[in-house]
Backbone as CSV, one residue per row, in Angstrom:
resi,resn,N_x,N_y,N_z,CA_x,CA_y,CA_z,C_x,C_y,C_z
1,MET,10.617,-13.657,3.669,9.357,-13.164,4.197,8.941,-11.942,3.413
2,GLN,7.632,-11.689,3.425,7.157,-10.514,2.713,6.016,-9.843,3.462
3,ILE,5.936,-8.526,3.286,4.832,-7.754,3.843,3.645,-7.926,2.909
4,ILE,2.532,-8.385,3.452,1.310,-8.574,2.670,0.510,-7.277,2.614
5,ALA,0.440,-6.561,3.741,-0.301,-5.298,3.815,0.254,-4.475,4.962
6,SER,0.117,-3.165,4.838,0.521,-2.261,5.912,-0.393,-1.041,5.852
7,LEU,-0.991,-0.699,7.009,-1.964,0.393,7.086,-1.855,1.130,8.409
8,PHE,-2.234,2.399,8.387,-2.464,3.121,9.632,-3.890,2.803,10.049
9,VAL,-4.108,2.466,11.320,-5.426,2.042,11.789,-5.747,2.669,13.137
10,GLU,-7.059,2.735,13.422,-7.498,3.168,14.754,-7.499,2.005,15.733
11,ASN,-7.862,0.806,15.234,-7.950,-0.357,16.128,-7.627,-1.634,15.357
12,PHE,-6.984,-2.557,16.051,-6.588,-3.836,15.465,-6.762,-4.909,16.533
13,GLU,-7.550,-5.930,16.230,-7.765,-7.022,17.180,-7.713,-8.350,16.448
14,MET,-7.270,-9.373,17.158,-7.243,-10.735,16.623,-8.252,-11.572,17.384
15,ARG,-8.886,-12.530,16.675,-9.790,-13.460,17.342,-9.694,-14.808,16.652
16,SER,-9.916,-15.855,17.416,-9.878,-17.213,16.890,-11.265,-17.644,16.453
17,VAL,-11.300,-18.439,15.389,-12.535,-19.053,14.922,-12.236,-20.531,14.696
18,ALA,-13.277,-21.301,14.415,-13.113,-22.738,14.226,-12.089,-23.010,13.136
19,GLY,-11.387,-24.105,13.286,-10.447,-24.496,12.251,-9.201,-25.195,12.761
20,PRO,-8.374,-24.702,13.598,-8.351,-23.340,14.155,-7.888,-22.339,13.102
21,SER,-8.466,-21.176,13.168,-8.145,-20.114,12.240,-8.192,-18.794,13.001
22,THR,-7.568,-17.799,12.456,-7.524,-16.489,13.111,-8.148,-15.449,12.198
23,ARG,-8.880,-14.540,12.785,-9.445,-13.400,12.068,-8.814,-12.123,12.605
24,LEU,-8.578,-11.192,11.703,-8.046,-9.886,12.066,-9.152,-8.864,11.870
25,ASP,-9.516,-8.186,12.931,-10.515,-7.131,12.861,-9.775,-5.798,12.842
26,ILE,-9.802,-5.151,11.681,-9.119,-3.873,11.485,-10.192,-2.812,11.288
27,THR,-10.169,-1.779,12.136,-11.140,-0.700,12.001,-10.413,0.638,11.906
28,GLY,-11.041,1.539,11.198,-10.494,2.888,11.092,-9.223,2.969,10.282
29,ALA,-9.099,2.164,9.212,-7.930,2.290,8.345,-7.917,3.707,7.775
30,MET,-6.737,4.334,7.761,-6.689,5.741,7.348,-5.381,6.082,6.658
31,PHE,-5.463,7.113,5.852,-4.279,7.665,5.209,-4.132,9.147,5.538
32,SER,-5.105,9.683,6.299,-5.026,11.063,6.773,-5.788,11.159,8.083
33,MET,-5.502,12.223,8.818,-6.225,12.471,10.068,-6.154,13.950,10.404
34,PRO,-7.224,14.472,11.036,-7.168,15.869,11.464,-6.220,15.996,12.660
35,SER,-5.517,17.079,12.685,-4.599,17.328,13.788,-5.389,17.554,15.076
36,PRO,-4.904,17.040,16.211,-5.600,17.273,17.473,-5.476,18.720,17.950
37,GLU,-4.505,19.462,17.379,-4.260,20.855,17.739,-3.494,21.509,16.593
38,PRO,-3.405,22.829,16.589,-2.624,23.485,15.532,-1.157,23.035,15.567
39,VAL,-0.509,23.063,14.395,0.908,22.711,14.319,1.732,23.822,14.945
40,PRO,2.899,23.529,15.476,3.553,22.226,15.492,2.920,21.287,16.526
41,THR,2.895,20.013,16.179,2.319,19.010,17.060,2.955,17.652,16.761
42,THR,2.675,16.704,17.617,3.135,15.330,17.428,1.925,14.418,17.478
43,ILE,1.828,13.506,16.514,0.742,12.524,16.519,1.344,11.133,16.724
44,THR,0.512,10.213,17.192,0.985,8.847,17.487,0.049,7.806,16.864
45,PRO,-0.005,7.758,15.540,-0.879,6.775,14.901,-0.312,5.362,15.006
46,HIS,-1.194,4.374,14.898,-0.782,2.970,14.895,-0.622,2.493,13.453
47,LEU,0.502,1.890,13.159,0.747,1.272,11.866,0.780,-0.231,12.088
48,VAL,-0.026,-0.977,11.340,-0.014,-2.431,11.445,0.493,-2.992,10.125
49,ALA,1.387,-3.972,10.211,1.907,-4.659,9.028,1.628,-6.145,9.179
50,LEU,1.120,-6.760,8.117,0.879,-8.194,8.086,1.997,-8.825,7.268
51,ILE,2.657,-9.830,7.849,3.850,-10.422,7.250,3.655,-11.925,7.101
52,HIS,4.028,-12.455,5.935,3.911,-13.890,5.671,5.303,-14.507,5.561
53,CYS,5.456,-15.671,6.196,6.688,-16.447,6.086,6.384,-17.663,5.214
54,PRO,7.111,-17.875,4.121,6.846,-19.040,3.287,7.158,-20.336,4.037
55,PRO,6.577,-21.447,3.590,6.791,-22.725,4.291,8.258,-23.107,4.428
56,ASP,9.093,-22.696,3.487,10.520,-23.033,3.563,11.354,-21.907,4.183
57,GLY,10.700,-20.910,4.788,11.399,-19.783,5.407,12.002,-20.141,6.754
58,LEU,12.870,-19.265,7.245,13.541,-19.486,8.532,12.661,-19.143,9.723
59,GLY,11.701,-18.247,9.539,10.808,-17.880,10.634,11.347,-16.803,11.553
60,GLN,12.490,-16.225,11.225,13.082,-15.134,12.007,13.267,-13.945,11.092
61,GLY,12.955,-12.750,11.589,13.130,-11.569,10.760,13.225,-10.306,11.580
62,VAL,13.498,-9.214,10.896,13.553,-7.895,11.514,12.646,-6.983,10.690
63,PHE,11.681,-6.352,11.374,10.765,-5.416,10.728,11.267,-4.009,11.008
64,GLU,11.411,-3.219,9.942,11.906,-1.852,10.070,10.904,-0.887,9.447
65,VAL,10.615,0.192,10.158,9.794,1.278,9.631,10.562,2.573,9.831
66,ALA,10.771,3.297,8.742,11.421,4.601,8.802,10.466,5.616,8.176
67,PHE,10.246,6.717,8.869,9.312,7.750,8.417,10.090,8.915,7.803
68,TYR,9.717,9.260,6.561,10.366,10.350,5.833,9.315,11.339,5.343
69,ASP,9.792,12.539,4.973,8.878,13.541,4.433,8.786,13.456,2.909
70,HIS,9.331,12.396,2.336,9.235,12.143,0.898,9.397,10.638,0.670
71,ILE,9.061,10.183,-0.516,9.182,8.759,-0.839,10.598,8.473,-1.299
72,ARG,11.170,7.406,-0.746,12.527,6.984,-1.103,12.465,5.644,-1.826
73,ASP,13.387,5.422,-2.729,13.467,4.131,-3.424,14.123,3.074,-2.545
74,SER,15.019,3.508,-1.650,15.752,2.582,-0.799,16.039,3.257,0.536
75,LEU,16.140,2.458,1.585,16.498,3.009,2.894,18.001,2.934,3.127
76,ASP,18.703,2.210,2.291,20.152,2.081,2.431,20.817,3.404,2.062
77,GLY,21.620,3.946,2.974,22.298,5.210,2.748,21.387,6.417,2.812
78,ALA,20.176,6.246,3.331,19.211,7.337,3.402,19.595,8.318,4.513
79,PRO,19.163,9.589,4.384,19.393,10.535,5.474,18.578,10.128,6.702
80,GLU,18.833,10.798,7.786,18.144,10.489,9.045,16.636,10.643,8.887
81,PRO,15.866,9.615,9.267,14.407,9.715,9.163,13.821,10.597,10.264
82,VAL,12.568,10.991,10.092,11.832,11.757,11.104,11.621,10.889,12.345
83,ALA,11.351,9.607,12.129,11.192,8.625,13.215,11.545,7.259,12.638
84,ARG,11.896,6.309,13.531,12.300,4.987,13.066,11.994,3.962,14.138
85,ASN,11.597,2.755,13.712,11.345,1.653,14.626,11.893,0.383,13.990
86,VAL,12.636,-0.387,14.761,13.178,-1.664,14.302,12.844,-2.701,15.358
87,SER,12.231,-3.820,14.930,11.886,-4.857,15.906,12.067,-6.256,15.314
88,PRO,12.824,-7.105,16.019,12.953,-8.493,15.577,11.653,-9.246,15.868
89,PHE,11.393,-10.288,15.094,10.192,-11.087,15.326,10.445,-12.515,14.858
90,SER,9.566,-13.394,15.288,9.602,-14.773,14.807,8.184,-15.186,14.437
91,VAL,8.098,-16.091,13.465,6.815,-16.591,12.987,7.042,-18.012,12.487
92,GLU,6.068,-18.850,12.713,6.163,-20.226,12.244,6.161,-20.245,10.714
93,PRO,7.118,-20.961,10.092,7.131,-21.039,8.628,5.768,-21.492,8.083
94,GLY,5.337,-20.838,7.008,4.043,-21.120,6.406,2.909,-20.326,7.015
95,LYS,3.191,-19.508,8.015,2.155,-18.748,8.732,2.345,-17.246,8.537
96,PHE,1.408,-16.504,9.138,1.423,-15.047,9.121,1.698,-14.531,10.523
97,THR,2.211,-13.318,10.600,2.328,-12.600,11.862,2.014,-11.133,11.578
98,TYR,1.994,-10.349,12.615,1.782,-8.914,12.436,2.772,-8.157,13.293
99,ARG,3.027,-6.938,12.922,3.830,-6.003,13.696,2.983,-4.758,13.859
100,LEU,2.929,-4.254,15.073,2.176,-3.045,15.392,3.170,-1.998,15.880
101,VAL,3.205,-0.870,15.194,4.147,0.206,15.515,3.354,1.454,15.861
102,ARG,3.680,2.045,16.982,3.076,3.322,17.370,4.188,4.360,17.405
103,ALA,4.310,5.096,16.329,5.392,6.070,16.202,4.960,7.429,16.732
104,GLU,5.921,8.188,17.201,5.690,9.585,17.563,6.184,10.423,16.396
105,LEU,5.229,11.012,15.666,5.559,11.731,14.445,5.389,13.232,14.629
106,PRO,6.490,13.982,14.599,6.398,15.437,14.734,6.015,16.083,13.402
107,PHE,5.084,17.020,13.457,4.660,17.775,12.273,4.817,19.256,12.564
108,ASP,5.508,19.964,11.672,5.631,21.419,11.762,4.649,22.116,10.832
109,ASP,4.009,21.316,9.958,3.067,21.854,8.989,2.051,20.757,8.674
110,TYR,0.973,21.115,8.014,-0.019,20.137,7.578,0.504,19.538,6.273
111,THR,1.040,18.354,6.357,1.740,17.734,5.245,1.651,16.218,5.357
112,THR,2.380,15.520,4.525,2.377,14.059,4.496,3.732,13.513,4.907
113,LEU,3.708,12.498,5.756,4.900,11.701,6.038,4.671,10.320,5.434
114,TYR,5.773,9.640,5.113,5.700,8.340,4.456,6.412,7.293,5.296
115,ALA,5.663,6.262,5.692,6.242,5.136,6.434,6.838,4.174,5.416
116,HIS,8.136,3.977,5.470,8.835,3.039,4.598,9.050,1.755,5.397
117,CYS,8.324,0.701,5.044,8.335,-0.559,5.796,9.090,-1.622,5.016
118,ARG,9.889,-2.430,5.726,10.566,-3.546,5.076,10.909,-4.622,6.092
119,VAL,11.118,-5.821,5.588,11.556,-6.952,6.394,12.930,-7.366,5.895
120,ASP,13.890,-7.465,6.817,15.235,-7.970,6.502,15.881,-7.310,5.286
121,ARG,15.837,-6.004,5.232,16.460,-5.247,4.142,15.889,-5.601,2.769
122,GLY,14.637,-6.098,2.775,13.960,-6.462,1.533,13.296,-5.265,0.884
123,PRO,12.367,-5.538,-0.039,11.659,-4.454,-0.729,10.920,-3.546,0.255
124,VAL,10.821,-2.282,-0.109,10.173,-1.276,0.741,8.719,-1.095,0.315
125,MET,7.803,-1.129,1.301,6.402,-0.784,1.083,6.187,0.584,1.726
126,VAL,5.630,1.534,0.972,5.448,2.897,1.459,3.979,3.143,1.778
127,VAL,3.724,3.689,2.990,2.367,3.987,3.437,2.323,5.456,3.884
128,PRO,1.492,6.289,3.229,1.438,7.705,3.596,0.483,7.969,4.761
129,ILE,0.791,9.017,5.513,-0.128,9.546,6.525,-0.068,11.076,6.414
130,THR,-1.210,11.682,6.152,-1.288,13.132,5.961,-1.979,13.759,7.163
131,LEU,-1.342,14.803,7.712,-1.942,15.547,8.802,-2.723,16.716,8.223
132,LEU,-4.024,16.743,8.553,-4.918,17.788,8.082,-5.104,18.836,9.184
133,PRO,-5.550,20.041,8.838,-5.838,21.037,9.879,-6.891,20.484,10.849
134,PRO,-6.920,21.008,12.081,-7.904,20.534,13.052,-9.324,20.660,12.512
135,ALA,-10.150,19.685,12.844,-11.564,19.706,12.422,-12.316,20.758,13.235
136,ASN,-13.193,21.457,12.598,-14.042,22.432,13.313,-15.237,21.728,13.893
137,GLY,-15.538,22.042,15.120,-16.780,21.552,15.633,-16.709,20.626,16.724
């Protein structure tokens, strides 16, 4: 299985159309956000990952997201992450599925954290989220 895309989003919805086919409505894709209050604070953004299972795949997998304050080449033997989520899933071979993760990310400064996403100890896809100072107004 492989991750096709992974993004931080404000909203994610699925809907059926003729075929049968499915559409994914993704709104508010982001790589940064203003802090709701001065640091230190915790934010809870939604990370959505789209995963494809090849037709000859088993259809069972484990999705892992580990959040670090820097980019890592591998999660194996890595130090303790800032936050982590692991969830098993199943998908019909030849089809797509999604995983939605709502992490609690602590920030002591206005900086960037990196979501390291992978399926079954496979390649890592890195998605940044930067916390900006609170917006004025």
